[in-house]
DONULO-964932 format. One record per residue: residue in one letter; z negated, y, x negated of N, C-alpha, C in turn. Coordinates in steps of 0.001 Angstrom, whole numbers, padded with zeros to 6 digits, always signed. Example, Ala and Ser with C-alpha at 12.3 -4.5 7.8 and 13.67 -1.06 7.14 Angstrom:
# residues 2
a-007800-005690-013190-007800-004500-012300-007800-003300-013200;s-007080-002250-012850-007140-001060-013670-007870+000030-012900;
***
This chain:
# residues 295
x+016105-082851-018315+015423-081895-019127+015459-080503-018376;x+013918-079985-018291+013449-079111-017255+013709-077717-017919;x+014350-076657-017384+014259-075786-017754+012984-074765-017885;x+012959-074163-019563+011601-073491-019484+011454-072967-018721;x+010044-072332-018543+009633-071506-017206+009313-069710-017798;x+009734-069372-016899+009717-067895-017035+008593-066995-016062;x+008113-066128-016401+006822-065864-015311+008057-065007-014637;x+007909-064789-013074+008382-063887-012671+007840-062568-012482;x+009042-061861-012195+008675-060134-012295+008294-059952-010742;x+007511-058772-010599+007049-058218-009850+008218-057651-008512;x+008721-057748-007466+010020-057137-006617+009318-055580-006775;x+010467-055016-006880+010426-053419-006975+009549-052637-005645;x+009952-053757-004755+008801-053100-003335+007566-053728-003681;x+006953-054852-004418+005424-054569-005096+005205-053482-005775;x+005971-053350-006946+005563-052192-007824+005605-051099-006969;x+006467-050514-005796+006210-049134-005490+005131-048890-004574;x+004246-050336-004266+003337-050419-003490+001972-049876-004755;x+002247-051000-005659+001114-050333-006556+001560-049096-007163;x+002431-048529-007302+002717-047159-007649+001884-045982-006482;x+002143-046244-005858+001220-045770-004619-000286-045580-004275;x-000548-046759-004694-002074-046832-004865-002189-046608-005450;x-002066-046573-006898-002324-046036-008045-002009-044476-008244;x-001062-044153-007560-000786-042329-007532-002071-041810-006795;x-002034-042379-005306-003251-041632-004885-004432-041953-005535;x-005239-042735-006155-006550-042702-006666-006104-041578-008336;x-004782-041533-008831-005020-040657-009964-005060-039120-009346;x-004027-039004-007931-004483-037500-007207-005588-037285-007092;x-006313-038012-006232-007709-038196-005750-008950-037637-006752;x-008179-037427-008338-008924-037065-009313-008996-035853-009367;x-008258-035092-008670-007658-033363-008660-008915-032608-008512;x-009850-033041-007339-010782-031881-006991-012021-032274-007520;x-012274-033394-008224-013267-033145-009438-012919-032176-010798;x-011713-032658-011057-011329-032059-012764-011532-030368-012141;x-010660-030150-010798-010805-028545-010066-012258-028080-010495;x-013165-028685-010299-014688-028413-010129-015171-028457-011293;x-014531-029306-012465-014951-029291-013421-014306-027854-014673;x-013145-028038-014023-012557-026788-014938-012969-024840-014728;x-013216-024318-015958-013924-023332-015934-013030-022023-015524;x-011765-022687-014352-011067-021448-014496-010996-021020-013257;x-010056-020250-012547-009974-019540-011351-008981-020739-010670;x-008637-020828-009643-007883-021849-008593-006535-021453-009111;x-005786-020590-009212-004841-020276-009400-004456-020576-010832;x-005031-020362-011694-004845-020749-013223-005020-022289-013277;x-005925-023039-012842-006072-024289-012627-004785-025179-011883;x-003946-024310-011308-003129-024855-010687-001869-024607-011775;x-001705-023517-011873-000740-023601-013032-000332-024805-014510;x-001893-024391-014710-002247-025407-015831-002455-026926-015954;x-001866-027556-014372-002131-028729-014077-000383-029081-014240;x+000498-028168-014104+002082-028781-014174+002205-028150-015690;x+002078-026973-015819+002375-026414-017532+002193-027701-018219;x+000938-028101-018484+000694-028695-019386+001159-029942-019397;x+001329-030416-018349+002385-032416-017691+003766-031683-018500;x+003947-030855-019010+005617-030696-018690+006119-031416-020396;x+005571-031626-021291+005862-032340-022561+006136-033779-022252;x+004707-034303-021567+004599-035847-021517+005601-036039-020160;x+006084-035341-019190+007103-035550-018467+008145-035552-018619;x+008652-034842-019892+010148-034562-020561+010039-036055-021430;x+008898-036508-022124+009779-037758-023049+009353-038303-022022;x+009274-038788-020688+009342-039806-019861+010573-039840-018998;x+010908-038573-018983+012213-038141-018325+013582-038642-019231;x+013284-038240-020533+014191-038482-021985+014340-040041-021723;x+013303-040535-021685+013129-042198-022408+013558-042782-021147;x+013515-042588-019981+013995-043228-019011+015472-042918-018689;x+015999-041959-018867+017210-041676-018155+018083-040849-019443;x+017575-040236-019991+018400-039250-021396+018186-038023-020387;x+018934-037035-021447+018961-035617-021519+020200-035170-020667;x+021457-036036-020414+022159-035679-019618+021747-035868-018064;x+020617-037043-017620+020108-036974-016651+019312-035926-016035;x+018408-035635-017333+017499-034352-016975+018071-033120-016534;x+019692-032791-017394+020288-031707-016909+021138-031769-015592;x+021401-033044-015065+021690-033375-013557+020866-033099-012706;x+019575-033592-013105+018308-033451-012139+017909-031992-011970;x+018216-031030-012817+017912-029409-012938+019167-028833-012161;x+020325-029415-011878+021097-029002-010650+021116-029473-009113;x+020355-030546-009650+020195-031427-008082+019341-030601-006775;x+020311-030276-005654+019367-029099-004797+018209-029607-004054;x+017654-031050-004019+016319-031622-003463+015619-031247-004330;x+015967-031580-005622+014963-031748-006578+014362-030037-007304;x+015236-029420-007239+014772-027796-006793+014388-027164-006020;x+014448-027661-004384+013659-027508-003211+012333-027965-003529;x+012460-029555-004347+010950-029818-004021+010054-029182-004569;x+010474-028612-005836+009870-027763-006973+009209-026590-006366;x+009779-026129-005424+009423-024452-004679+008246-024982-003736;x+008818-025866-003173+007978-026690-002313+006460-027176-002836;x+006197-027546-003909+005010-028021-004345+004137-026714-004387;x+005130-025838-005336+004624-024815-005699+003974-023834-004186;x+004489-023823-003462+003786-022911-001955+002662-024144-001805;x+002922-025551-002059+001933-026200-001594+000357-025874-002189;x+000855-025658-003433-000538-025661-004334-001123-024021-004231;x-000180-022986-003716-000389-021386-003637-001302-021671-002363;x-000674-022494-001206-001433-022139+000307-002740-022690+000048;x-002661-023597-000559-003622-024943-000510-005321-023997-001130;x-005043-023260-002322-005887-022548-002900-006051-021525-001917;x-005542-021065-001273-005992-019280-000664-006683-020413+000562;x-006227-021388+001100-007151-022243+002047-008473-022136+001679;x-008689-022708+000262-010297-022747+000311-010894-021900-000185;x-010418-020561-000301-011423-019616-000413-011549-018674+000603;x-010681-019101+001592-010785-018655+002505-011027-019298+004141;x-011698-020437+003509-012381-021251+005066-013234-022451+004104;x-013651-023216+004859-014320-024571+004695-013658-025148+003764;x-014004-026106+002778-013562-027471+001790-013054-028212+003007;x-014071-028322+004127-013870-029473+005049-012698-029158+006088;x-012259-027825+006503-011240-027499+007186-010135-027605+006514;x-009845-027152+005090-009123-027319+004821-008561-028320+004207;x-009581-029227+003938-008915-030950+003555-008363-031248+005024;x-009172-031285+005838-008616-031727+006923-007135-031488+007386;x-007207-030180+007569-005566-029540+007899-004663-029990+006874;x-004736-029726+005625-004160-030239+004613-003619-031699+005135;x-004254-032554+005191-003791-034314+005950-003527-034405+007033;x-002738-033021+007744-001840-033533+008568-000792-033599+008202;x-000312-032843+007058+001069-033491+006374+001968-034552+006956;x+001184-035369+006324+002125-036721+007485+002882-036713+009244;x+002010-035896+009405+003062-035791+011078+004299-035062+010643;x+004206-033844+009853+005802-033567+009534+006180-034153+008677;x+006238-035271+007864+006506-036045+007001+007503-036972+008309;x+006597-037271+009361+007180-038594+010296+008213-037676+011222;x+007926-036613+011442+008931-035647+012371+010119-035366+011688;x+010035-034814+010164+011189-034531+009282+012092-035888+008460;x+011471-037043+008688+012153-037997+008263+013145-038286+009148;x+012888-038771+010715+013995-038258+011792+015016-037927+012331;x+014334-036394+011737+015347-035145+012569+015757-034777+011081;x+015262-034762+009951+016013-034277+008899+016513-035238+007626;x+016106-035999+007628+016964-036982+006309+017153-038075+006848;x+017341-038478+007611+017572-039736+008580+017405-041293+008450;x+016152-040926+008282+015563-042230+008296+014715-042049+009286;x+014750-043663+010017+014475-044087+011010+012583-044817+010796;x+012055-044309+011769+010321-044126+011871+010195-045243+012557;x+009378-046242+012083+009201-048017+012760+007958-047165+013775;x+007914-048156+015001+006440-047944+015907+005489-048272+015097;x+005333-048812+014016+004090-049448+013410+003664-048459+012532;x+004385-047599+012384+004307-046314+011208+003579-045261+012230;x+003673-044700+013429+002994-044153+014194+001906-044684+014299;x+002039-045898+014720-000078-046782+015294-000572-046110+013728;x+000250-046438+012530-000564-046336+011319-001310-044965+011087;x-000191-044124+011321-000439-042565+011221-001957-041853+011987;x-001995-042448+013360-002554-042153+014475-003911-042728+013889;x-004346-044023+013623-005139-044347+012783-005886-043643+011397;x-004552-042972+010803-005211-042646+009370-005738-040930+009821;x-005184-040947+010762-005344-039160+011311-007379-039366+011706;x-007018-040451+012730-008733-040575+013016-009420-040778+011927;x-009178-041746+011012-009868-042022+009534-010677-041050+009228;x-009283-039840+008908-009739-038619+007824-010590-037862+008816;x-010524-037789+010089-011144-036799+010736-012960-037522+010827;x-013048-038746+011008-013923-039299+010749-014984-039484+009223;x-013626-039721+008200-014366-039220+006782-014768-038021+007096;x-014255-036413+007340-014870-035454+007638-016765-035551+008009;x-016519-035746+009056-017816-035905+009980-017761-035251+010594;x-018829-034565+011038-019487-032845+011308-019261-031588+010704;x-018369-032156+009089-018599-030809+008152-016973-029871+008699;x-016139-030335+009438-015199-029661+010186-015878-028593+011542;x-015681-027329+011221-016016-026261+011996-014665-025188+012377;x-014850-024538+013292-013974-023558+013947-014964-022187+013819;x-014478-021503+013565-015454-019787+013445-014014-018592+013287;x-014044-017694+014017-013283-016249+013917-013125-015810+012582;x-014141-016134+011992-013916-015182+010471-013007-016215+009345;x-012626-017525+009554-012165-018345+009034-010934-018643+009682;x-010096-017972+010502-009108-018303+010864-008153-018439+010233;x-008121-017126+009025-006861-017339+008371-006778-018071+007359;x-007721-018690+007083-008291-019519+005871-007491-021318+006298;x-007901-021322+007818-007393-022528+008514-005972-022423+008541;x-005358-021455+009040-004010-020918+009196-003237-021726+007703;x-003705-021184+006848-003169-021303+005464-003380-022599+005191;x-004059-023738+005653-004187-024826+005676-003285-025776+006073;x-003141-025194+007478-001993-025481+008220-000507-025393+007397;x-000457-024116+006935+000860-024060+006118+000767-024941+004705;x-000512-025190+004152-000324-026018+002882+000094-027592+003695;x-000033-027898+004798+000333-029172+005301+001840-029320+005674;x+002429-027804+005782+003846-027727+006288+004579-027898+004319;x+003797-027269+003415+004758-027219+002448+004463-028644+001783;x+003636-029244+001923+002932-030970+001242+004402-031569+001920;x+004394-031452+003237+004835-032515+003904+006757-032306+003543;x+006972-031399+002994+008644-030572+002861+008774-031192+001372;x+007882-031100+000833+008035-031497-000303+007889-033224-000447;x+007299-033988+000107+007437-035261+000120+009037-035305+000489;x+009433-035257+001499+010859-035184+002209+012135-035186+001122;x+012055-033506+000689+012329-033487-000629+012955-034304-001293;x+011280-034567-001773+011456-035797-003092+012207-036599-002494;x+011755-037304-001683+012582-038561-000861+014239-038694-000849;x+014679-037727-000724+015995-037207-000874+016516-037275-002652;x+015531-036353-003125+015991-036807-004537+016207-038210-005392;x+015196-038729-004880+015272-039807-005515+016012-040798-005073;x+017294-040496-004304+018242-041571-003753+019366-041487-004928;x+019223-040368-005782+020086-040337-006957+019783-039808-007818;x+018306-039463-008659+017724-039364-009498+016516-039888-009520;x+016815-040027-011047+015692-041271-011704+014276-040501-011377;x+012967-041172-011582+011852-040825-010748+011416-039929-012197;x+011465-039866-013198+011087-039431-014376+011860-038316-014427;x+013165-038327-014201+013747-036803-014197+013383-035957-012848;x+013229-036475-011863+012635-035975-010932+011628-034920-010950;x+010465-036393-011386+009374-035230-011753+009362-034027-012417;x+009939-034376-013533+009990-033299-015096+010646-032127-014219;x+012084-032131-013474+012718-031127-013200+012147-030209-012448;x+011372-030868-010899+010973-030199-010107+009353-029480-010837;x+008785-029944-011681+008006-029402-012284+008378-028281-013370;x+009325-028100-013577+010105-027214-014294+010194-025601-013184;x+010587-026368-012120+010799-025005-011093+008929-024273-010994;x+008281-025351-010489+006893-025259-009899+006153-024572-011105;x+005841-024997-012115+005753-024097-013192+005429-022360-013624;x+006778-021678-013701+006961-020450-013312+006134-019449-012821;x+006703-020238-011423+006636-019820-010025+004486-020184-009912;x+003861-020603-010477+002353-021082-010304+002100-019845-011471;x+002815-019946-012547+001960-018917-013800+002102-017574-013314;x+003433-017067-012625+003311-015755-011997+002292-015462-010799;x+001940-015985-009921+001073-016185-009597-000498-015818-009978;x-000501-016680-010950-001694-016731-011598-001820-015397-012442;x-000821-015101-012800-000735-013706-013377-001575-012636-012985;x-000791-012588-011586-001142-011552-010567-002580-011730-010084;x-003057-012835-009806-004341-012606-008504-005477-013510-009798;x-005569-013818-010979-006686-014383-011928-007050-013052-012684;x-008222-013177-013275-008367-012173-014253-008237-012983-015613;x-008228-014221-015828-007991-014811-017176-007025-016192-016971;x-006442-016636-017621-005508-017770-017307-006284-018900-018190;x-007298-018172-019569-007612-019113-020697-009241-020070-020355;x-009237-021442-020115-010812-021827-019900-011503-021324-021319;x-012806-021189-020886-013757-020821-022045-014684-021597-022436;x-014647-023133-022164-015408-024093-022967-014324-025557-023462;x-014942-026244-024469-013953-027293-024074-013644-028485-023133;x-015229-028248-022481-015025-029165-020867-014254-028550-019918;x-013973-027188-020084-012620-026675-019282-011582-027096-019621;x-011527-027046-021329-009901-027489-021453-009103-028963-021143;x-010832-030081-021365-010114-030992-021159-010340-031501-019474;x-010850-030799-018925-010795-030905-017568-009311-030543-016964;x-008476-029532-017609-007355-029075-017173-006545-029996-017720;x-006686-030519-019001-005769-031799-019626-005875-033108-018456;x-006646-033460-018148-006761-034297-016990-006012-034259-016148;x-006403-032745-015456-005794-032688-014066-004059-032542-014287;x-003770-032001-015262-002255-032379-015892-002095-033741-015987;x-002765-034538-017005-002083-035607-017485-002385-036907-016053;x-003459-036719-015631-003843-037897-014593-003281-037572-013606;x-003614-036208-012932-003266-036101-011327-002064-035862-011134;x-001332-034837-012277+000114-034224-012218+000877-035684-012525;x+001338-035442-013684+002299-036382-014318+002065-038207-014109;x+000618-038412-013576+000296-040088-013568+000356-039956-011718;x-000520-038929-011196+000041-039103-009348+000980-038575-009150;x+001484-037836-009336+003196-037073-008553+003986-038079-009580;x+003990-038816-010505+004874-039588-011071+004946-040846-010377;x+004007-041344-010224+003776-042451-009780+004327-042611-008235;x+004412-041349-007707+004462-041213-006103+006037-040987-005907;x+006473-039825-007090+008162-040373-007121+008935-041475-007296;x+008228-042512-007975+008543-043743-008337+008677-044510-007213;x+007390-044641-006061+007185-045040-005205+008639-044743-004128;x+008901-043253-004155+009691-043086-003055+010883-043353-003061;x+011049-043935-004325+012715-044531-004621+012919-045681-003780;x+011878-046473-003017+011651-047833-003075+010991-048313-001469;x+010436-046501-001037+009477-046795+000125+009862-045327+000817;x+009998-045772+002670+010017-044212+003344+009429-043689+003301;x+009854-042188+003370+009151-040653+002934+007945-040888+003958;x+008172-041418+005480+006885-041402+006585+005502-042422+006111;x+006264-043895+005740+004843-044476+005791+004526-044403+004017;x+005100-043810+002694+004781-043149+001659+003621-041926+001911;x+003901-040844+003094+003075-039853+003051+001812-040677+003111;x+001494-041589+003967-000063-042022+004616-000710-041674+003138;x-000089-041754+001867-001119-041592+000521-002230-040654+000670;x-001318-039767+001074-002519-038314+001398-004009-038401+002077;x-003892-039852+002861-005267-040071+003187-005828-041309+002250;x-005102-041808+001710-005667-042879+000704-005957-041787-000415;x-005580-041034-000670-005956-039991-001776-007322-038974-001251;x-007846-038997+000117-008947-038432+000354-010072-039643+000255;x-009540-040535+000446-010651-041855+000425-011000-042001-001605;x-009889-041791-002377-010359-042028-003731-010913-041272-004354;x-010763-039721-003742-011343-038355-003576-013145-038495-003627;x-013250-039200-002745-014865-039796-001862-015260-040675-003057;x-014951-041502-003608-015176-042397-004252-015829-042258-005221;x-014557-040943-006248-014767-040291-007467-015886-039668-007396;x-015831-038571-006349-016976-037912-006218-018434-038366-006274;x-018007-039443-005464-019734-040373-005863-020026-040720-006892;x-018828-041361-007806-019306-041837-008885-019305-040730-010381;x-018502-039827-010215-019203-038842-010738-019786-037590-010717;x-019680-037127-009535-020771-035785-009386-022241-036330-008145;x-022352-037460-008361-023219-038025-007500-023291-037640-005997;x-021858-037309-005383-022301-037036-003901-022432-038022-003199;x-022884-038310-002068-023425-039018-001005-022342-039566-000207;x-022355-040911-000116-021601-041883+001198-022320-042260+002478;x-021949-042116+003426-022777-042733+004481-021785-043303+005349;x-022544-043891+006567-021618-044506+007183-020374-044170+007952;x-020427-042719+008139-019042-042030+008453-018007-042360+007711;x-018409-041904+006263-017307-042269+005216-016603-043231+005092;x-017693-044686+005489-017299-046047+005299-016665-046370+006224;x-016676-045827+007715-015797-046286+008960-014356-045638+008811;x-014560-044120+008228-013444-043312+007923-012385-043811+007213;x-013118-044225+006193-012378-045142+004983-011878-046024+005810;x-012477-047051+006199-011333-048245+006742-010712-047837+007382;x-010632-046943+008585-009301-046587+009657-008187-046047+008746;x-008735-045257+007643-007554-045028+007094-006790-046779+006129;x-007601-047340+005937-006958-048545+004841-006332-049257+006080;x-006843-049438+007412-006387-050315+008287-004909-049702+008844;x-004948-048643+008616-003929-047899+009294-002496-048007+008290;x-003085-047797+006928-001672-047973+006114-001601-049713+005918;x-002416-050259+006263-001943-051915+006721-000724-051983+007425;x-001425-051440+008555-000419-051466+010032+000808-051029+009775;x+001106-049874+008877+002420-049000+008907+003247-049396+007720;x+002927-050485+006919+003681-050526+005639+004839-051684+006224;x+005705-051505+005587+007452-051883+005968+007277-053103+005993;x+008132-053952+006862+008051-055244+007015+008778-055628+006556;x+009823-055463+005449+010481-055659+004573+009753-056849+003782;
***
């Protein structure tokens, strides 16, 4: 007599790959949502994390319970991740308003370089040779994706520096979240780090923005989309993936986010895609395939 057939479950590694790709797409939505929101950049950064807190709490509580959430709030790596993410969003918006979007985007996408260096020097993870090759292809693809939009000018030097600082903060966030996920569940890590990020960004917005409140229903909808899709969805899926995949490889999702953002802007905003974008996107996808763990 034959045993009943049961459907095979996907392996944790396969689920982590899927989460990484979906997380990149979800985070790639954020530039479109920020553009559609009718509040300033610092206000939208606060609402991105603040509105996500209830759904993140429900996820964390259902996944691990209140005791695990309390433990996550006492975990140094989680708290550091929250502070670093606040710094990332703060300097990202400073870069956007002080240099071109192309410059800010390209400089921010250098974050995987710091993740690769930090993986070896700070958190004790070996970086395989194929990751270095994949990173080089992704950086080249990011440069091609922007095409001739990147430019240097003395009056934008501070904005360019802010873009570099953004990459440092986001790289540090990746490393801290990877360390946190060694002991903390993904939902609890995402919620607890957001609890740290939200009040920091609220203080920044209260000082630097003339108003915190959106003026239209469309602006409200964009902020909820930013919170639920880009933060709860994107950062949550990234946190799940970092529990199973090395930080250096996972950081390449930043480049995949740029590809997703370009596609979404084409679909939603009607922005054109040309040969340079196609070549850049192909280099990024090829780099990620080459860099994947060989497990």
